[in-house]
C-alpha positions in Angstrom: 0.0 0.0 0.0 1.7 3.1 -1.3 -0.7 5.6 0.2 -0.5 6.3 3.9 -2.2 8.5 6.5 -1.8 9.3 10.2 -5.3 10.6 11.2 -8.5 9.2 10.0 -11.9 11.1 9.8 -15.1 9.2 9.5 -17.8 11.6 8.5 -21.5 11.1 9.5 -24.7 12.6 8.4 -24.2 15.9 6.5 -20.3 15.6 6.2 -19.6 13.6 3.1 -16.4 15.2 1.6 -13.1 16.3 2.6 -12.8 19.5 0.6 -10.4 21.1 3.0 -7.5 18.7 2.1 -4.6 19.7 -0.1 -3.2 17.5 -2.7 -6.0 15.1 -2.2 -6.7 12.0 -4.1 -9.3 9.2 -4.0 -8.5 5.6 -3.6 -10.7 2.5 -3.7 -9.8 -0.1 -1.2 -10.6 -3.9 -0.8 -10.5 -5.6 2.5 -11.0 -9.2 3.8 -14.4 -7.9 5.0 -15.6 -6.4 1.7 -15.6 -2.9 0.4 -15.6 0.2 2.7 -18.6 2.6 2.7 -16.9 4.6 -0.2 -13.7 5.5 -1.7 -11.2 7.0 0.8 -9.9 10.5 0.2 -6.4 11.0 1.3 -4.7 14.5 1.5 -2.6 16.9 3.5 -3.5 19.4 6.2 -1.0 21.3 8.1 1.7 18.8 7.2 -0.3 15.7 8.3 -1.7 13.0 6.1 -5.3 12.4 6.7 -7.7 9.9 5.4 -11.5 10.7 5.1 -14.3 8.2 4.6 -18.0 9.0 4.5 -19.6 6.4 7.0 -22.8 6.2 5.0 -21.4 6.7 1.6 -21.7 10.0 -0.4 -25.4 10.7 -0.6 -26.2 8.8 2.7 -26.8 5.5 0.7 -26.1 3.0 3.6 -28.3 2.7 6.6 -26.6 2.6 10.1 -27.2 -1.1 10.6 -25.7 -2.1 7.2 -22.5 0.1 7.3 -19.6 -2.3 6.8 -17.8 -1.1 9.9 -15.1 -3.8 9.7 -14.1 -2.9 6.2 -14.1 0.9 7.1 -11.8 0.4 10.1 -9.5 -2.3 8.5 -8.9 0.0 5.6 -7.9 2.9 7.9 -5.5 0.6 9.7 -4.0 -0.5 6.4 -3.3 3.1 5.6 -1.4 3.6 8.8 -4.0 5.6 10.7 -3.3 5.9 14.5 -6.0 8.5 15.6 -9.6 8.4 14.3 -12.0 11.3 14.8 -15.7 10.1 14.2 -18.4 12.6 13.3 -22.0 11.8 14.1 -25.3 13.5 14.2 -27.1 12.5 17.5 -30.3 13.2 19.5 -30.3 14.7 23.0 -31.5 12.7 26.0 -30.6 15.5 28.4 -32.4 18.8 28.5 -29.2 20.5 29.2 -27.7 19.5 25.9 -29.4 21.6 23.3 -29.9 21.2 19.7 -27.3 23.2 17.7 -24.5 22.3 20.2 -21.8 19.9 20.1 -20.6 17.1 22.4 -17.5 15.1 23.0 -18.7 11.8 24.8 -16.5 9.8 27.1 -18.7 6.7 27.6 -21.2 4.7 25.7 -24.1 2.1 26.3 -24.6 -0.5 23.6 -28.1 -1.5 22.6 -27.4 -2.8 19.2 -28.4 -6.4 18.3 -26.9 -7.9 15.2 -23.7 -6.3 14.1 -20.2 -7.6 13.5 -18.4 -6.4 16.7 -14.8 -7.9 16.3 -12.0 -8.9 14.0 -11.4 -11.9 16.3 -14.1 -14.5 15.8 -11.8 -17.5 16.3 -9.7 -19.4 16.5 -7.9 -16.4 18.0 -10.2 -14.5 20.4 -9.5 -11.0 21.9 -11.1 -9.7 25.0 -10.3 -5.9 24.9 -10.8 -3.5 27.8 -13.4 -0.8 27.0 -13.6 0.7 30.5 -12.6 4.1 29.0 -13.5 3.8 25.3 -12.6 7.2 24.0 -9.2 8.9 23.6 -8.7 11.4 26.4 -5.9 13.0 24.6 -7.8 13.8 21.5 -11.0 14.6 23.5 -9.0 17.3 25.4 -7.9 18.9 22.2 -11.3 18.9 20.7 -12.7 20.7 23.9 -10.0 23.1 24.1 -10.1 24.1 20.4 -13.9 24.5 20.6 -13.6 26.9 23.5 -10.9 28.8 21.5 -13.4 29.2 18.6 -16.3 30.0 20.9 -18.3 27.0 19.9 -20.7 25.6 22.5 -19.4 22.1 23.3 -20.1 19.7 26.2 -17.2 17.9 27.8 -18.1 14.3 28.4 -21.4 12.4 28.3 -22.8 8.9 27.6 -23.7 8.0 24.0 -26.5 5.4 23.8 -26.3 3.4 20.6 -29.4 1.8 19.2 -29.7 -0.6 16.2 -31.8 1.8 13.9 -32.7 2.6 11.3 -35.9 3.4 13.1 -36.0 6.0 15.9 -36.9 5.1 19.6 -40.5 4.7 20.8 -41.4 7.2 23.5 -41.2 4.4 26.1 -37.7 3.4 25.0 -36.5 7.1 25.0 -37.8 7.6 28.6 -35.9 4.5 29.9 -32.7 5.6 28.0 -33.0 9.2 29.5 -34.4 8.6 33.0 -33.3 5.0 33.9 -29.9 4.6 31.9 -29.1 8.4 32.4 -27.6 8.5 28.8 -27.0 12.0 27.4 -27.2 11.4 23.6 -28.5 8.8 21.3 -27.3 7.6 17.9 -26.9 4.6 15.6 -23.4 4.3 14.6 -20.8 4.4 17.4 -20.8 0.7 17.9 -19.1 -1.3 16.6 -17.0 1.5 14.9 -15.3 2.4 18.2 -14.8 -1.3 19.3 -13.2 -2.2 16.1 -10.8 0.9 16.2 -9.7 -0.2 19.8 -9.2 -3.7 18.6 -7.0 -2.3 15.8 -5.0 -0.2 18.4 -6.2 3.1 17.1 -7.4 5.8 19.4 -10.9 7.0 18.8 -12.6 10.2 19.6 -16.2 11.6 18.4 -17.7 14.8 17.8 -21.4 14.7 18.3 -23.6 17.1 16.5 -26.8 17.5 18.5 -29.8 17.9 16.0 -32.9 17.6 18.2 -34.3 16.3 21.5 -35.2 12.7 21.4 -38.9 11.9 22.2 -38.5 11.5 25.8 -38.7 15.3 26.0 -42.0 15.7 24.3 -40.7 18.9 22.7 -42.2 19.4 19.3 -39.6 19.4 16.6 -40.0 20.4 13.1 -38.1 19.3 10.0 -36.9 23.0 9.5 -35.5 23.1 13.0 -33.5 19.9 12.4 -32.2 21.2 9.1 -31.2 24.5 10.7 -29.5 22.8 13.5 -27.7 20.4 11.2 -26.5 23.3 9.0 -25.1 25.0 12.2 -23.5 21.9 13.5 -21.8 21.1 10.2 -20.3 24.6 9.9 -19.0 24.4 13.4 -17.7 21.0 13.1 -15.7 21.7 10.0 -14.2 24.8 11.6 -13.3 22.8 14.7 -11.9 19.9 12.8 -9.3 22.1 11.1 -8.1 23.4 14.5 -7.9 19.9 15.9 -6.0 18.5 13.0 -3.3 21.2 13.6 -2.9 20.1 17.3 -3.2 16.4 17.2 0.1 14.4 17.4 -0.6 11.0 15.9 2.3 9.5 17.8 0.9 10.5 21.2 -0.1 7.2 22.9 0.2 8.2 26.7 -3.5 9.0 27.4 -5.5 6.3 25.7 -5.5 2.5 26.4 -6.5 1.8 22.9 -3.0 2.3 21.6 -2.0 -0.9 23.6 -5.4 -2.7 23.7 -4.0 -6.0 22.6 -1.1 -6.2 25.0 -3.3 -8.2 27.5 -6.2 -9.2 25.3 -5.4 -12.7 24.5 -6.1 -15.7 26.7 
């Protein structure tokens, strides 16, 4: 593989391209798990090599439960990526987290049902620790750079991942918010983060809050969601550029995922 990258960006709903790259080129990759969601754009930013893949494919062609997460992560690992920043649209399960704001979660709850969660299906089996699943080093950079830009962002929170593609019932949403005490809800974090950790790549996420989930019984119009999404996308793109300047791909002191396989095998 001639092309290499140090940082990977997985774009979610509304972020389908990497127009901020210099000297960019698209490559098609093939993996033992099939094709990734789309071709991967590799380019330069601030002297770093960055790889971008749209999680749902350009035009949002792939629903969350059918994303080939293993192919996407395997491809980024093959390129040499060491840090991944995932971007996702999420709903709020906490009235303090308002639509139009951003969040950097630090925990998750998995409610998915039938995805491919591991690269180690036997005869070799890995049991990785996910006690602290997100990269503290990159999370801190995202938070600090957002504050520098005056972007409203929340530091920490629990992401609850559902199977999709349907949204929650009102009863489910109330359980997620009031019993599980989750803060945001989405459909794509798992198994993306699991597979990245298995591949010893650090993972952080920028959550773009588009609306309140139905627990809140707050009427939401399509226009509101559209407006919040546009605001989130603009802020996220500005934030990403600053974060890319500051992230050192070689830093492995604040995230266990960089060494996740050290004690994973029986």
